[in-house]
C-alpha positions in Angstrom: 0.0 0.0 0.0 2.8 2.4 0.9 4.5 1.7 -2.5 1.3 2.7 -4.3 1.1 6.0 -2.4 4.8 6.7 -3.1 4.2 6.0 -6.8 1.2 8.3 -7.0 3.2 11.0 -5.2 6.1 10.7 -7.6 3.8 10.9 -10.6 2.1 14.1 -9.3 5.5 15.7 -8.6 6.8 14.8 -12.1 3.7 16.2 -13.7 4.1 19.4 -11.8 7.8 19.7 -12.8 7.0 19.0 -16.4 4.2 21.6 -16.4 6.6 24.1 -14.9 9.3 23.6 -17.5 6.8 23.7 -20.3 5.5 27.0 -19.1 2.0 25.8 -18.2 0.5 27.3 -15.0 -2.9 27.8 -13.3 -4.3 31.3 -13.5 -7.7 32.1 -12.0 -8.5 28.4 -11.8 -7.8 27.7 -15.5 -4.7 26.1 -17.0 -2.9 28.5 -19.4 -0.1 27.8 -21.8 3.2 29.7 -22.1 1.6 32.4 -24.3 -1.1 33.1 -21.7 -4.0 31.6 -23.7 -6.1 28.9 -22.1 -4.6 25.4 -22.7 -8.0 24.2 -23.9 -8.8 27.1 -26.1 -9.2 24.9 -29.2 -12.5 23.5 -30.2 -13.2 20.1 -28.7 -13.9 17.3 -31.2 -17.4 15.8 -31.4 -17.7 12.3 -30.0 -19.8 9.7 -31.9 -21.8 8.4 -28.9 -23.1 5.3 -30.8 -19.5 4.2 -31.7 -18.5 4.9 -28.1 -21.3 2.7 -26.8 -20.4 -0.1 -29.3 -16.8 0.1 -28.2 -17.7 0.0 -24.6 -20.0 -3.0 -25.1 -17.3 -4.8 -26.9 -14.8 -4.1 -24.2 -17.3 -5.1 -21.5 -17.8 -8.4 -23.3 -14.1 -9.1 -23.4 -13.7 -8.2 -19.8 -16.5 -10.6 -18.8 -14.9 -13.4 -20.8 -11.5 -12.7 -19.2 -13.0 -12.5 -15.7 -14.8 -15.8 -16.3 -11.6 -17.4 -17.5 -9.8 -16.1 -14.4 -12.5 -17.3 -12.1 -12.3 -20.7 -13.7 -8.5 -20.8 -13.3 -8.7 -19.8 -9.7 -11.2 -22.5 -9.0 -8.9 -25.1 -10.6 -5.9 -23.8 -8.6 -7.9 -23.8 -5.4 -9.0 -27.4 -5.8 -5.4 -28.5 -6.7 -4.1 -26.7 -3.7 -6.6 -28.3 -1.3 -5.7 -31.8 -2.5 -1.9 -31.1 -2.4 -2.2 -29.9 1.1 -4.2 -33.0 2.2 -1.6 -35.3 0.6 1.3 -33.3 2.1 -0.1 -33.4 5.6 -1.0 -37.1 5.5 1.6 -39.1 7.4 0.9 -42.3 5.5 2.0 -40.7 2.3 5.6 -39.9 3.4 8.2 -40.8 0.8 5.8 -40.5 -2.1 6.1 -38.1 -5.0 2.6 -37.1 -6.1 1.7 -34.4 -8.5 -1.9 -33.1 -8.6 -3.6 -31.4 -11.6 -7.3 -30.4 -11.8 -9.5 -29.1 -14.5 -13.3 -28.6 -14.1 -13.4 -31.0 -11.1 -11.5 -33.8 -12.8 -8.3 -34.5 -10.8 -5.3 -36.3 -12.1 -2.7 -37.8 -9.8 0.7 -38.6 -11.2 4.0 -39.7 -9.6 5.2 -42.5 -7.5 4.1 -44.1 -4.3 5.8 -46.9 -2.2 2.8 -49.2 -1.9 -0.7 -49.9 -3.0 -1.9 -48.7 0.4 -0.3 -45.3 -0.3 -1.9 -45.3 -3.8 -5.3 -46.0 -2.3 -4.9 -43.3 0.4 -3.9 -40.7 -2.2 -6.9 -41.5 -4.3 -9.2 -41.5 -1.2 -7.9 -38.0 -0.2 -8.5 -36.7 -3.7 -12.0 -38.1 -4.0 -13.0 -36.6 -0.6 -12.1 -33.0 -1.6 -15.1 -30.8 -2.2 -15.6 -30.0 -5.8 -14.0 -33.2 -7.2 -16.1 -34.9 -9.9 -13.7 -37.7 -10.8 -10.1 -38.8 -10.1 -7.7 -40.2 -12.8 -5.1 -42.4 -11.3 -1.7 -42.3 -13.0 0.3 -43.2 -9.9 3.1 -45.8 -10.2 3.8 -48.2 -7.3 7.6 -48.7 -6.7 
């Protein structure tokens, strides 16, 4: 948070310094250029509101798609993290190397375990996690 405040402060100071060196200043509440004329004395261009609405709608659609994809990725990562934590904390799975991947509730376990009992325990932990639809077993017993 402190870094953000410092960044904003630096930007404001740099803008003020740039305006000073370019000769812009505030006079009677209006920004004036080096020649004393208002900085916005030129005619403002007309805005096509229909095009602006269409562009806004298109941007909104893209943001919604991106937000949905991000939410989907977060849900997958959360499920993967839950299962990894369960496996890591389980004492019966010491000495095993298990990788967890998930997509849309489908969990895939890969790696190696020392016994069939460890394999069964890893599968059980994955199936018990909330949000799991199915578990694919790719564990090798060694």
